[in-house]
Every structure is written in structure tokens, then in C-alpha cells.
N, C-alpha and C positions, 0 to 999 in steps of 0.2 A: 499696461502690458498689451502687446499685439495679440492677434487672434492665436490661441494656443494650438500647438501641433499635436498635443496629447492631453487628454483629461483623465486624471486619476482621482479616485475617491475611496475613502474609507466607507465602511458599510454601517455598522451600528453606531447610533448617535450622530450620524452624518448624513448618509444617503437615505436611510430608513427613518420613518417618523417614530415618535415615542412608542407606538404600538408595534414596531418592527415591521412596518408595511412600506412598500413603494407606492407613493402617491401617484395619481394619474398625471399630475403636472410634471413630476420628476421623470416618469416613464416617457412622456412625450418629448421632454427636453433632451433626454439621453438619446432617444431614437433620432432626433434631428442632428445631434452631434455625430452619431455613427453614419447617418445617411449622407452627411457632408464629406465623408472620407476621413474624418478625424477619429483616431482610436480612443475608446473609452475603456479604462482599465480599473477594475475593482482591486483595491489593495486592503486586505483585511487580516485580522487576527484569526478569523474563522478557518476551520479545516475545509478541504474540498467538499465534504459531504453536506456542509451547511451553505453551500453556494447556489445549488440549483434552484432553490425557492426564490432567491434574490434575482437570479437571471430570468426566471419565469415572470416575475413581476415587472422587470425592466423591458422584456421583449427583445433583448439583444444579448449575445453571448460572445466571449472572446477569451483571451488569456487573462487569468486572474492570479494576483499575488496573494497567496494564502499563508496562514501560520506566521504572521508578522515577518514575511520575507523568506521564510525557510522553504516554501513550496511554490512552484509555478504550475498552474493547473489550466488546461485548455477546457473551458466550460462547454464549448460547442461540441467538442469531440469526446467529452467526459474522459480525459486522459491526463494523468500526472506527468508533467514534462521533466521536472527536476526537483530534487530534494536535497537540502543541506541538513545533516543530522548531527546530533550529539552522540558521540560514541558511548558504548555500553560502560566501559570502565569509568569514563567521566561522569556519566549518570550516577553510577554507584557511589563515587566519591562525593559528589555534590549533595546527593540525598543524605548521606551520612552526616556531612557537615551541617546542612540546614536542619536536620532533625535535632541536632545538638543545640544549634543557635536559636531555633524557633520551636521550643517544646509545645506539643499539641498540634503541630501542623500535619497535614495529610498531602499525599502526592498523587499525581496522575501523569500519564504520558500520552502524547499524540504520535501516531505512526501513519505513514501513507501506504496505500496499496496502489493498484494500477488506475483506479478511478474513484469517483465519489462514493459509489455503492458497492465496490468490489471488496469482498471479505470484511464487512463492517465490524465483525467481532474482533478483528485484529487492530482496529484503528484507535480506539479510545479505552485505555485501561486505567483503573484507579483503585486506590485503597478503599476499604469499606467505609472509613470515616469521611473520605472525600465525597463518596456518593451519598452518605447520610446528610451532609450539609448541603450538597448540590445534587439533588436526585434527578439527574439527567438520564433519560431512557437509553441514550447511546452508550452509556458506560458499561463496561464489563469489569466486575470487581476481580482484582488479582492481588497477590502478595507482592511485596517489594522486590523479591528476587525476579519475578516475571516482568515487573515494570522496568527494571534496570538491566535485564538480561539481553536485550537487543537495542540497537540504536533507535533513537526517536527524534522527530523533528521539533518537538516541544516538550518541556517539562513544566508542569503546572504545580504550584504550591498554594495550598489553601489554609487559612486560619480563621476560625469563626469568631475570635476575640481580638483581632487586629485589623487595622485598615490596610489597604494595599500599599499606601505610602510608608506606613510604619514597617511593613514587611520588607519593602524594597530597600529601605535604609539599612535594616539589620542584615539582610541577605547580601547586599552589595558590599558591606564591610568584610564579609567572609569570602565571597567568590571573586571579587575584584573584576578583572577582565577575562576571567576564565570562561564565562559564558555571557551572552547578551541578555540583560535583565530589563524587563519593562512591565507595564500593566495597562489594562484597558477598562478596568472598573475600579471603583474605590472600595468594593465590598470584600476585602480580605483575600485577594487572589493575585499572585504574580506569575509571570510567564517568562520562561528561560529558553533561549535558542542558542545555537552554536555561536561561538565567538565571531563578531564582525558581521552577523546576519541580522538585518532589520528591514523595515519597510522600504527604506531608501535603497538598499542594495538590490532588493527584489525589483523595485520599480525601475532602477537604473538598468538592470539587465533586460527588462522588457522594452524600455525606450531604445536601448542600443540595438536590439534585434529589429525594431521597427524603423530604425534610422532617424529617430527624433532627438534633437539636441536637448540637453538639460534645460537650457534657457527657455525652450518652447513648451515646457511641461507646466501645467497648472495642477495643483493637488489640494484636496480638501480633507480635513480631519478634525478630531475633537479631543483626543486623549493622549497621554504620554507616549503610547506606542506609535502615534502618528508624528511625533516631533521630528525624528530623523527625516521622514519623507517631506514634511513641510519645510524643513531647512534646506533640503537638497533641491527641491523643485525650483524652477525659475520663478514661480509665483506660488507661495503657500497661502492657503485660505483656511482660517479656523471658523468653526461655527460659533454663533453667539452663545450657545450652551456649552462651549468647550471648557476643558480643564485649564487652569491658569498657565500650565506649561505649554500647552498647544497655542493658547492666545499669544504668549510671549514669543513663540517661534514663528508665527505667521506674519506675512506681509500685509494681510488684509483680513477683516472679519466680516462674514456675511450674516444673514439672519439665521435663526435657529433651525434645527432639523424639523421642528413642528411647523415651521413656516416655509418649508421647501427651500432652505438656504442654498443648496447646491444649484437647483434649477433657477432660483432668483438671480444668482450671479452669472450663470451661463447664458442668460438671455441677452447679455451684452453683445454676444456674437451669434447666437443661434435662436 
């Protein structure tokens, strides 16, 4: 591949080390990329509120693709630029169908506000059983009527006795193409976005806005939610620690995230 015109990277399991830190080597390499005039775009399943710590570690900020492509967030200005939502009625119907198909599951929703820290109590709502299994401090416990009463950028489904792959297979048979289904962990959690929304569509929108051709994009990832992006990019790179689906979709495999695999490969040009 010739020198990329845009570098895109997943965050967890890819850019960050196993302790969820940005290594000094990775930060220096990304800073060289940006200093050369080449855009560096984070493409993550994370919501905007979980991006500022990554940006601070990198020392650079720009437009970030969040929520698996459903949200475009300007990390420099702390401003949500665009959101693709699952409508309320669709949320209600899918929750009802999955509750029947996956007995014992629990639900949560992600919503966007104007910025990462704007009205945080409105951003991450979950059922009590979801929070019991995943005790995240950002969660506000709410009933299913409140979860499905307004549009959301992401629906999360958790099951403490199933793997994510098992859940995805069962849920996919029920919802089909009604929503975009993926996962970024194997620990019994699947993520649903509006139909046709994934990391590839989010990254394509950013690349188009920057005037960068698809063939000139290099993308790094490690999990099934990265597969659309790795397939879309002119050159897709999987981490050595990646899920088999990401390895199969990639054009190349770099070293693991514990070995600064993103920085290792980018030193070809920077």
C-alpha cells in the first residue's frame, strides 16, 4: 500500500494496551501522523463520554466515529455532530422479541446529548439486572418503558450465562436486517444499531468529508464490530490478538495491542 491518506483505528484491544492505556510509543507515532497532515480517526464502539481520556493520552483530537458508527463526535470541540438512532417503536418491538428469545437477558440504551459530559444522566440507561452484572458507574437504572420511550443510538443486550457469539446467533435469527447487530467482547454482550449503520458507514462519512478516497484509508481493528471497517478500507489491518472474524477480514496482521501493533505498522511511513 502507498502512504495512507487517512489512518483509522479502533480503540479497545487495538490502539490501547491490555491495561486500556495509550503507550508513549503509540502516542508519539499518532502525533507524527497528524503532524504530517494525515487525518487520524478513532472509530470505536465507545460513546462520546468515553473518548476524552483516549484523546488526552494520544495528545491529538479530531472527529471520532463513536457507537459503532452511529455517532460522529468532534473531540476537539466536545460536540456531537451527527447521530443515527433506533426509533422508539422499533426499540420497544425488538426488546419484546429478544426478551422472549433470550430469557434472562437484560437491556440498556445509549443516547447522545450535545457533548461528552452534557446531561450525563440522560446518556446511559439500563435495567437493574444489567447494572448488577455490569456495575458501571455511568449507568442510571431505569425501567423498560423509559429505555424504549425515546430513540437511542445503541441498544445493548446482556446475558450472564451466554457468550456474545451465542447471543448474536440467536438474536440474529429473530431480528434479521431490522437492526445492525454486532459485538465487541465475548462476555455475553451484543450491540444493536440502526439498520445499515456500522463502523464502515461512519468512517466512510468522515473520509468523504475530508476528501480522502476509500483506497487511501488504512484501518486497524480486532473484533467483529471492526469487520465492516476492515473490509471497507483500502487496507484493513487486524491485531495479532484479534477475533477470528477480524483476522479473516483483514489484508494484513500486525503485532498485538500489547506490543504497540498500530504504531509498529505505521512506522513504515511515519
